[in-house]
C-alpha positions in Angstrom: 23.5 -2.9 -6.9 24.2 -4.0 -10.2 20.8 -5.6 -10.1 19.2 -2.1 -9.5 21.1 -0.7 -12.6 19.7 -3.7 -14.7 16.2 -3.0 -13.4 16.4 0.8 -14.1 17.6 0.0 -17.6 14.9 -2.5 -18.2 12.3 0.0 -17.0 13.7 2.6 -19.4 13.6 0.3 -22.3 9.9 -0.7 -21.5 9.0 3.0 -21.2 10.6 3.7 -24.5 8.9 0.8 -26.2 5.6 1.7 -24.8 5.9 5.3 -25.9 7.0 4.5 -29.4 4.2 1.9 -29.8 1.7 4.5 -28.5 3.0 6.9 -31.0 2.7 4.4 -33.8 -0.9 3.7 -32.6 -1.7 7.3 -32.9 -1.0 7.3 -36.6 -4.2 5.1 -37.0 -6.4 8.0 -35.6 -8.1 10.0 -38.3 -6.6 13.6 -38.4 -8.1 16.9 -39.4 -6.3 19.1 -41.7 -6.1 22.0 -39.2 -6.2 22.6 -35.4 -6.3 20.3 -32.7 -7.9 16.9 -33.4 -8.5 13.5 -31.6 -4.8 12.5 -32.1 -3.4 15.6 -30.4 -3.4 14.4 -26.8 -2.4 10.7 -27.6 0.6 12.1 -29.6 1.6 14.2 -26.6 1.4 11.3 -24.3 3.4 9.1 -26.6 6.0 11.6 -27.1 6.3 12.2 -23.3 6.4 8.5 -22.5 9.2 8.0 -25.1 11.1 11.1 -23.6 10.8 9.6 -20.2 12.1 6.3 -21.5 15.1 7.9 -22.8 15.7 10.0 -19.7 15.3 6.8 -17.7 17.9 5.0 -19.9 20.3 8.0 -19.5 19.8 7.9 -15.7 20.4 4.1 -15.7 23.5 4.6 -17.7 24.9 7.2 -15.1 23.9 5.2 -12.1 27.0 4.2 -10.0 27.3 0.8 -8.6 27.7 1.1 -4.7 28.4 -1.5 -2.1 25.2 -3.3 -0.9 25.6 -1.9 2.8 25.1 1.7 1.4 21.4 0.9 0.3 19.2 1.3 3.3 16.2 2.7 1.7 12.9 1.0 2.7 9.6 1.3 0.7 6.9 3.2 2.5 3.9 0.8 1.9 1.7 3.0 4.1 2.0 5.9 1.8 1.4 3.7 -1.2 -1.9 2.3 0.2 -3.1 5.8 1.3 -2.5 7.0 -2.3 -4.2 4.0 -3.8 -7.2 4.5 -1.4 -7.3 8.3 -2.4 -7.4 7.3 -6.2 -10.1 4.9 -5.6 -12.2 7.3 -3.6 -11.5 10.0 -6.3 -12.7 7.8 -9.2 -15.8 6.5 -7.3 -17.0 9.9 -6.2 -15.9 11.9 -9.3 -19.3 11.9 -11.2 -21.4 12.4 -8.1 -19.4 15.1 -6.4 -18.0 16.6 -9.6 -14.6 17.2 -11.1 -13.7 20.6 -9.5 -14.6 19.7 -5.9 -13.3 16.3 -6.1 -10.0 17.4 -7.7 -9.4 20.0 -5.0 -10.2 17.6 -2.2 -8.1 14.8 -3.7 -5.0 17.1 -4.3 -5.1 18.5 -0.7 -5.3 14.9 0.8 -2.6 13.7 -1.5 -0.3 16.8 -0.7 -0.9 15.8 3.0 -0.1 12.1 2.6 3.1 13.0 0.7 4.2 15.6 3.3 7.1 14.3 5.3 6.3 13.3 8.9 8.9 15.8 10.3 7.4 18.7 8.4 4.3 20.7 9.3 1.5 20.7 6.6 1.1 24.0 4.8 -2.7 23.9 4.5 -3.1 27.2 2.8 -0.5 26.5 0.3 -2.1 23.1 -0.4 -5.5 24.7 -0.8 -4.3 27.4 -3.2 -2.5 24.9 -5.3 -5.4 22.5 -5.4 -7.9 25.4 -6.3 -5.7 26.8 -9.1 -4.8 23.3 -10.5 -8.4 22.1 -10.5 -9.7 25.3 -12.1 -7.0 25.3 -14.7 -7.5 21.8 -15.7 -11.4 22.2 -15.8 -11.3 25.5 -18.0 -8.6 23.9 -20.2 -10.8 20.9 -21.0 -14.0 22.9 -21.3 -12.6 25.7 -23.5 -9.4 24.4 -25.3 -10.6 20.8 -25.9 -14.4 21.5 -25.8 -15.0 18.6 -23.4 -17.2 18.7 -20.3 -15.9 17.2 -17.1 -18.7 16.3 -14.6 -19.8 19.2 -12.5 -21.7 17.2 -9.8 -22.8 19.3 -6.9 -22.0 22.5 -9.0 -24.4 21.6 -11.6 -27.1 24.3 -10.7 -29.1 23.9 -14.0 -32.6 22.6 -13.5 -33.8 19.9 -15.8 
């Protein structure tokens, strides 16, 4: 189990290093004097990655070393492959189907994949969360960041 503590510590150091390197790289991006500019989101991401690295290091420091017999956790590769397949399908269909619809479908499918086998899926809750999240992200990018995400099937404008 000491090996697990060492792995967690190394992971925390790597996350912290990547976050700090990312923050340093954002200093090379030209900045505007006021408002949100091109360095805003990368700065947030670098800060969050650094924060997660620090939290990972703190978690590794608090990790108790237990006897090897107590660790019976086994990786669920089925869920991993389903998630990777969903991500690949999302990326492949995003520009054709469009961000709002594809994001809703992806989130509902991912919620289902992550639902424990002994629990009944809450389809209504999944659908509501997916619709609200997709709409929020789409409107945030459109109005706050002034970026257009692909509409796909929802693009009703004629050329």
